[in-house]
C-alpha positions as CSV (number, residue, x, y, z in Angstrom):
1,M,-21.1,-3.2,-4.6
2,L,-22.0,0.3,-3.3
3,V,-22.6,3.6,-5.3
4,I,-23.0,7.3,-3.9
5,K,-24.4,9.0,-6.7
6,N,-24.7,12.7,-7.7
7,A,-22.6,13.8,-4.3
8,T,-20.2,16.6,-4.2
9,L,-17.0,14.7,-3.8
10,Y,-14.1,15.9,-1.3
11,T,-11.0,14.1,-3.2
12,I,-8.7,15.9,-1.4
13,A,-6.2,14.9,-3.6
14,D,-7.7,15.9,-6.6
15,G,-9.6,18.9,-5.8
16,I,-13.9,19.1,-5.5
17,K,-15.8,17.4,-7.6
18,E,-19.7,16.7,-8.7
19,G,-20.6,12.7,-9.4
20,S,-20.5,9.5,-7.7
21,L,-18.1,7.3,-5.7
22,L,-18.3,3.1,-6.6
23,I,-16.6,1.6,-3.5
24,D,-16.6,-2.6,-5.1
25,E,-17.0,-6.3,-2.5
26,Q,-13.4,-5.4,-1.3
27,G,-14.1,-2.3,0.3
28,K,-12.0,-0.1,-1.8
29,I,-12.8,2.9,-4.1
30,A,-13.2,1.6,-7.3
31,G,-14.2,4.5,-9.3
32,I,-14.9,8.5,-9.0
33,G,-17.3,11.0,-10.9
34,D,-19.0,9.1,-13.9
35,V,-19.5,5.8,-12.9
36,E,-21.6,3.1,-14.3
37,I,-24.2,1.6,-12.0
38,L,-24.5,-1.9,-12.1
39,D,-28.2,-3.2,-11.7
40,N,-27.2,-5.9,-8.2
41,A,-25.5,-2.1,-6.6
42,T,-26.8,-1.1,-3.8
43,V,-27.3,3.0,-4.4
44,I,-27.3,5.6,-1.7
45,D,-28.7,9.0,-3.3
46,G,-25.9,11.6,-2.4
47,T,-27.7,14.7,-3.9
48,G,-27.2,17.9,-2.0
49,K,-24.6,15.9,-0.1
50,V,-20.4,15.9,0.7
51,V,-18.5,13.0,0.1
52,M,-15.1,12.8,2.2
53,P,-12.5,10.8,3.5
54,G,-12.9,9.7,7.0
55,M,-11.2,12.0,9.1
56,I,-7.7,11.2,11.1
57,D,-6.2,12.3,14.0
58,A,-2.1,11.8,13.6
59,H,-2.3,12.1,18.3
60,G,-5.0,11.3,20.5
61,H,-5.6,8.9,23.5
62,A,-8.8,7.4,23.1
63,G,-9.5,4.6,25.1
64,V,-6.3,5.0,27.2
65,Y,-8.2,7.8,28.3
66,E,-11.5,6.9,29.1
67,E,-14.1,9.6,29.4
68,G,-16.8,9.7,32.4
69,L,-13.6,7.4,34.7
70,G,-10.7,8.7,36.9
71,F,-8.1,6.5,38.2
72,E,-9.7,3.6,36.7
73,G,-9.6,4.7,33.2
74,S,-7.0,6.6,33.2
75,D,-3.6,4.2,31.8
76,G,-1.7,7.0,29.7
77,N,1.0,7.7,31.7
78,E,3.3,5.3,33.8
79,M,4.6,8.2,35.8
80,T,7.0,5.6,38.0
81,D,10.1,6.0,35.7
82,P,11.0,8.6,33.3
83,I,12.1,6.0,30.4
84,T,9.5,3.3,29.3
85,P,10.0,3.1,26.0
86,H,8.6,-0.6,26.2
87,M,5.2,0.0,27.1
88,R,2.3,0.2,24.7
89,A,-0.6,2.1,24.4
90,L,-1.8,-1.1,22.4
91,D,-2.1,-3.5,25.5
92,A,-4.3,-0.4,27.7
93,I,-7.0,0.6,24.7
94,N,-10.8,0.1,25.6
95,P,-12.7,-0.8,22.5
96,H,-15.9,0.1,24.0
97,E,-14.8,3.6,25.2
98,E,-17.2,5.9,24.6
99,G,-15.5,8.7,23.4
100,I,-14.0,6.1,20.7
101,S,-18.0,5.6,19.7
102,D,-18.1,9.8,19.9
103,A,-15.6,9.8,17.6
104,L,-16.8,7.6,14.9
105,K,-20.2,9.3,15.1
106,A,-18.5,12.3,14.0
107,G,-17.0,11.1,10.7
108,V,-13.0,10.0,12.8
109,T,-12.5,6.6,11.5
110,A,-8.9,6.4,12.6
111,M,-6.3,7.8,15.1
112,C,-2.9,7.5,16.4
113,I,-3.2,6.1,19.8
114,L,-0.3,7.4,22.3
115,P,0.6,7.3,25.7
116,G,0.8,10.4,27.4
117,S,3.4,12.9,28.5
118,A,4.1,12.2,31.6
119,N,7.5,10.7,30.9
120,V,11.0,11.6,29.1
121,V,10.0,8.1,26.9
122,G,6.9,7.0,27.3
123,G,5.9,4.3,25.1
124,Q,4.4,3.8,21.7
125,G,1.6,4.3,19.8
126,V,-0.9,2.6,17.2
127,V,-2.8,3.7,14.1
128,V,-6.3,1.9,14.5
129,H,-9.9,2.5,12.8
130,L,-12.3,3.9,15.9
131,H,-14.6,1.1,15.0
132,G,-14.1,-2.7,16.2
133,N,-14.6,-5.2,19.2
134,T,-11.4,-5.8,20.2
135,V,-8.1,-3.7,19.6
136,E,-7.0,-6.4,17.0
137,D,-9.9,-6.3,15.5
138,M,-8.9,-2.0,15.1
139,I,-5.5,-2.0,14.0
140,I,-4.2,-0.4,11.2
141,K,-0.4,-0.4,11.9
142,E,1.3,-1.3,14.8
143,D,3.9,0.9,15.0
144,G,2.5,4.5,15.2
145,G,5.7,6.1,16.7
146,L,8.0,5.9,20.1
147,K,6.4,9.1,22.3
148,M,9.0,11.7,24.1
149,A,8.0,14.6,26.1
150,F,9.8,18.0,26.4
151,G,8.9,20.8,28.5
152,E,6.9,21.6,31.8
153,N,4.9,18.2,31.6
154,P,8.6,15.4,32.8
155,K,9.4,18.4,35.1
156,R,6.4,19.4,36.6
157,V,5.6,15.3,37.6
158,Y,9.3,14.2,38.6
159,S,9.9,17.3,40.5
160,G,6.7,16.5,42.4
161,Q,8.4,12.7,43.2
162,K,11.6,14.8,44.0
163,K,13.3,12.7,41.3
164,T,15.1,14.0,38.4
165,P,13.9,14.9,35.6
166,S,12.6,18.5,37.4
167,T,14.4,20.8,35.1
168,R,14.8,21.0,31.2
169,M,18.5,20.4,31.2
170,A,17.6,16.9,33.2
171,T,15.4,16.0,30.7
172,A,17.6,16.6,27.5
173,A,20.2,14.8,29.4
174,I,18.3,11.4,30.5
175,L,17.0,10.9,26.9
176,R,20.6,11.3,25.4
177,E,21.9,8.7,28.4
178,N,19.9,5.8,27.2
179,L,20.1,6.9,23.5
180,V,23.7,6.2,23.9
181,K,22.8,3.5,25.9
182,A,20.9,2.6,23.0
183,Q,23.8,2.7,21.0
184,N,26.3,0.9,23.5
185,Y,23.5,-2.4,23.5
186,M,23.3,-2.2,19.3
187,A,26.7,-2.8,18.7
188,K,26.6,-5.6,21.5
189,V,24.3,-7.3,19.9
190,E,26.2,-6.9,16.7
191,Q,28.7,-8.3,18.0
192,A,27.5,-11.2,19.3
193,K,25.8,-12.3,16.0
194,A,30.0,-13.2,14.9
195,D,30.4,-14.4,18.3
196,P,27.9,-16.3,20.1
197,E,29.7,-16.3,23.2
198,K,29.0,-13.1,23.4
199,T,25.3,-13.1,23.6
200,V,23.7,-10.4,25.3
201,E,20.4,-10.5,27.4
202,R,17.7,-9.0,26.0
203,D,16.2,-5.8,27.3
204,L,12.9,-4.3,25.7
205,K,13.4,-1.2,26.5
206,M,16.6,-0.8,24.4
207,E,15.4,-2.8,21.7
208,V,13.0,-0.1,21.1
209,L,15.2,2.6,21.4
210,V,17.4,0.6,18.3
211,R,14.8,0.9,16.3
212,A,14.2,4.5,16.7
213,L,18.1,5.0,16.1
214,K,17.5,2.9,13.1
215,R,14.4,4.9,12.1
216,E,12.4,2.1,11.7
217,I,9.6,3.8,14.1
218,P,9.6,7.7,14.4
219,V,9.7,9.8,17.1
220,R,6.9,12.0,18.1
221,A,8.3,14.6,20.1
222,H,5.8,16.5,22.4
223,A,7.0,20.4,22.3
224,H,4.6,23.4,22.8
225,R,7.5,26.2,23.7
226,A,9.5,27.2,20.7
227,D,13.2,26.4,22.8
228,D,11.6,22.7,23.5
229,I,11.0,22.3,19.7
230,M,14.8,23.4,19.1
231,T,15.6,20.9,21.7
232,A,13.8,17.8,20.1
233,L,15.3,18.8,17.0
234,R,18.8,19.4,18.2
235,I,18.6,15.5,19.9
236,A,17.0,14.3,16.5
237,K,19.6,16.0,14.4
238,E,22.2,14.3,17.0
239,F,21.2,10.7,16.4
240,D,19.6,10.4,13.4
241,L,15.8,10.1,14.5
242,D,12.7,10.2,12.1
243,M,11.3,12.8,14.4
244,S,7.3,15.0,13.9
245,I,6.8,17.8,16.4
246,E,3.3,17.2,18.5
247,H,1.6,20.4,19.3
248,C,3.9,22.6,17.8
249,T,2.4,25.9,19.5
250,E,5.2,28.1,19.4
251,G,6.1,26.5,15.8
252,H,5.2,30.1,14.0
253,K,8.3,31.4,15.7
254,I,11.0,29.0,14.5
255,A,9.0,28.2,10.7
256,T,12.7,28.4,9.1
257,E,14.1,26.0,11.7
258,L,11.4,23.8,11.3
259,K,11.3,23.6,7.3
260,E,15.4,22.7,7.2
261,A,14.8,20.4,9.8
262,G,12.3,18.9,7.7
263,V,9.8,17.5,10.0
264,W,6.1,17.5,10.3
265,A,4.2,20.0,12.7
266,L,1.0,18.8,14.5
267,V,-0.5,21.7,15.8
268,G,-2.9,21.5,18.3
269,P,-5.1,21.6,20.5
270,T,-5.9,25.0,19.3
271,I,-9.5,25.0,20.9
272,S,-8.1,25.5,24.1
273,N,-7.8,27.6,26.7
274,R,-4.2,29.0,27.8
275,S,-4.0,26.4,30.8
276,K,-0.1,26.6,31.3
277,V,2.6,28.9,30.7
278,E,3.7,26.4,27.2
279,L,-0.1,27.7,25.6
280,Q,1.1,31.7,26.6
281,E,1.2,32.0,22.3
282,L,-1.4,29.5,21.7
283,S,-3.2,30.8,18.3
284,F,-5.3,29.4,14.8
285,N,-2.8,31.3,13.1
286,T,0.6,29.1,13.6
287,L,-1.3,26.6,11.0
288,K,-1.2,29.7,8.2
289,V,2.6,30.7,9.2
290,L,3.9,26.8,8.4
291,W,2.3,26.0,6.0
292,E,2.9,29.5,4.4
293,A,7.1,28.7,4.9
294,G,6.3,24.9,3.6
295,I,5.8,22.6,6.3
296,P,3.4,20.1,6.4
297,V,0.9,20.4,9.0
298,T,-1.8,18.7,10.9
299,I,-4.3,19.5,13.1
300,T,-4.4,17.4,16.1
301,M,-7.7,17.8,19.4
302,D,-5.2,15.3,21.7
303,H,-8.3,13.7,22.4
304,P,-9.6,13.6,25.3
305,V,-7.9,16.7,26.2
306,I,-10.8,18.5,22.9
307,P,-12.7,15.8,22.0
308,V,-11.6,14.4,18.6
309,G,-15.7,15.4,17.0
310,Y,-14.3,18.9,16.7
311,L,-11.7,18.3,14.4
312,P,-13.7,19.8,11.5
313,T,-14.8,23.1,13.6
314,A,-10.8,23.0,14.5
315,A,-10.3,23.3,10.6
316,G,-12.9,25.6,10.6
317,Y,-10.9,28.1,12.5
318,A,-7.6,27.5,10.6
319,V,-9.3,28.9,7.5
320,K,-11.0,32.2,9.4
321,A,-7.4,32.6,10.2
322,G,-5.6,32.6,7.0
323,L,-5.2,28.6,5.7
324,P,-7.0,27.7,2.8
325,Y,-10.1,25.7,3.1
326,E,-8.7,23.1,0.8
327,E,-5.4,22.8,3.1
328,A,-7.3,22.8,6.0
329,L,-9.1,20.1,4.8
330,K,-5.7,18.0,3.7
331,A,-4.8,18.5,7.8
332,I,-7.9,16.6,9.1
333,T,-7.1,13.7,6.4
334,L,-4.4,13.3,3.8
335,N,-1.8,15.2,6.0
336,P,-2.3,12.9,9.1
337,A,-2.3,10.0,6.5
338,Q,0.7,10.8,5.4
339,V,2.8,11.3,8.7
340,L,1.5,7.8,9.9
341,G,3.0,6.1,6.9
342,I,-0.9,5.3,5.8
343,D,-1.1,7.5,2.8
344,D,-1.6,4.3,0.3
345,R,-4.7,3.6,1.5
346,Y,-6.1,5.7,3.7
347,G,-6.5,10.0,3.4
348,S,-8.1,10.8,0.5
349,L,-10.8,9.6,-2.2
350,E,-9.0,7.8,-5.1
351,V,-9.4,4.8,-6.8
352,G,-7.6,1.7,-5.1
353,K,-7.5,3.3,-1.8
354,M,-9.9,1.8,1.2
355,A,-13.4,3.3,1.3
356,D,-13.2,5.0,4.6
357,V,-15.7,7.4,3.8
358,V,-18.3,9.8,5.2
359,L,-21.3,11.0,3.8
360,W,-22.5,14.8,5.3
361,S,-25.4,16.4,4.9
362,G,-23.5,19.3,3.8
363,D,-20.0,21.2,4.0
364,P,-18.2,19.6,6.6
365,L,-16.5,22.7,8.0
366,E,-19.5,23.8,8.7
367,I,-20.8,23.6,12.3
368,Q,-24.5,23.0,11.4
369,S,-23.5,19.9,9.2
370,E,-24.3,16.6,10.3
371,V,-22.5,13.2,9.7
372,E,-25.3,11.3,8.0
373,K,-23.0,7.5,7.6
374,V,-19.7,6.4,7.6
375,F,-18.3,3.8,6.0
376,I,-14.8,1.7,7.2
377,H,-13.7,-0.6,4.1
378,G,-17.0,0.3,2.6
379,T,-19.1,-1.4,5.3
380,E,-21.4,0.8,6.8
381,V,-20.2,1.2,10.1
382,Y,-22.3,4.9,11.6
383,S,-26.3,6.1,10.6
384,R,-28.0,8.5,11.9
């Protein structure tokens, strides 16, 4: 039994409260506010401090792009085939990579680790805690979504190899072509169930695309420019895909269309320079515009493009640009948990949820505040 007493509690789901947080032996939150402190409880004095849920980045590459390494630690893009749905970030993560431990010290407890965006279909992501000796120790949810990419990246990679796609037209065409192949594969598999003589040889690529067609896994669509976002939405509608828009740099231009499509917008990294044409309209104002349009938003650092520990800094800049303070907090906690389908257990301080919590010296969005302790499932995994 653990109690953090007399703290300011950023519950996320139910506002900001003063009081104590009770964590039971199962690593779950058992009480919030006025709680009974038993004699056998471990007590931490939170006077003048803030307790909030561990931050979550729903789009990152920690452990598959290792900091301080070149080729040896670059495992996020298989740039030999534009269609690689059967690749899994899970199989490339180094749990002992320094960026992972840095993230934990910054109060980030979970991330969806995805393949990169070189390929039209890059592979599958995995949702993990940023703590563990093996990947198996880290896994929260194996299905982190199927990465697809639109815009500059696939055409740059493959035009350099004198291969298709070298245009946006080809990116869309190749994606449609393979989704139709998956539809045909799915039909053959269904027919074979009724006729054993029609057994279909397994195709790992098609199996994953079929899962996307059945909406068993979401599609995570890398798209910065408004026209690329619209292409992604067009294909999602054609094939009834469960899609989120990753980066969404020009989302403010098409807020109405995004709202009508009912998609999540994962915005960022916005603490960045305009390193390519797609980022010409980079602005923290995008978050405010999307939120005002009724679109649920999350903030991403796209780690290691920008180190994920800057999540609260980005949230602070979003507030400065007009996003309400509590909405900025949601954008780095509960909203990404909802995107990833883990909000029943993570993302807010609520009784019954897992105690992934962080003790801060002060306001988490204040740059001078320090992370003092980090708990995952009620176990202390970092102390300053």
